[in-house]
C-alpha positions in Angstrom: 121.6 102.3 114.4 121.9 104.4 117.5 124.6 104.1 120.1 122.0 103.1 122.7 120.9 100.1 120.6 124.5 99.1 120.0 125.1 99.2 123.7 122.1 96.9 124.4 123.4 94.4 121.8 126.8 94.5 123.4 125.3 94.0 126.9 123.3 91.1 125.7 126.4 89.5 124.1 128.4 89.9 127.4 125.6 88.7 129.7 126.3 85.4 131.5 123.5 82.9 131.3 125.0 80.2 133.5 123.0 81.3 136.5 119.3 82.3 136.4 117.2 83.7 139.2 114.1 81.7 140.2 111.9 84.4 138.7 113.2 83.5 135.2 110.9 80.5 135.1 107.9 82.3 136.6 107.6 84.8 133.8 105.4 84.1 130.8 107.8 85.1 128.1 105.1 84.6 125.4 103.5 87.8 126.5 103.8 90.7 124.1 105.2 93.0 126.8 107.1 92.0 129.9 107.8 94.5 132.6 109.8 93.9 135.8 109.7 96.2 138.7 112.0 96.3 141.7 114.7 98.1 143.6 118.0 99.0 141.9 120.6 96.4 141.7 118.5 93.3 142.1 119.1 91.9 138.6 116.1 93.1 136.5 118.2 94.1 133.6 120.3 91.0 133.8 117.2 88.8 133.8 115.9 90.5 130.6 119.3 90.4 128.9 119.6 86.7 129.8 116.3 85.9 128.1 117.3 88.0 125.0 120.6 86.2 124.7 119.2 82.7 125.3 116.0 82.8 123.3 116.1 85.6 120.7 118.0 87.2 117.9 119.3 90.6 119.2 118.5 92.3 115.9 114.8 91.5 116.5 114.6 92.9 120.0 113.8 96.4 121.2 114.9 96.7 124.9 113.8 99.9 126.6 114.8 100.9 130.1 113.2 103.7 132.1 116.4 105.2 133.5 116.6 108.1 131.1 112.9 108.9 130.3 112.3 112.6 129.8 108.8 113.9 130.5 107.6 117.3 129.4 104.4 119.1 130.1 
C-alpha cells in the first residue's frame, strides 16, 4: 500500500463527523463519481472524508485529489 493511501486512511479516521455542512445532504452519494469544486479551504476534502468515514469501509475507497496531478505533453 502506498504512503498516499495510508495518509488518506489516516485522515478519514481523524476526521470529525459531528458537524456537517449543508451541502452534505444535497449530494447524491449513490453516484458512481462525485466531484466537488470550490476555492481552497472551504471544506471540500473534509466533506468527502466525512462521508467516507460515516458510510464506507476505508479499505474499499479510492480517494483522489487534484493537488499533485502531473500533466505531460
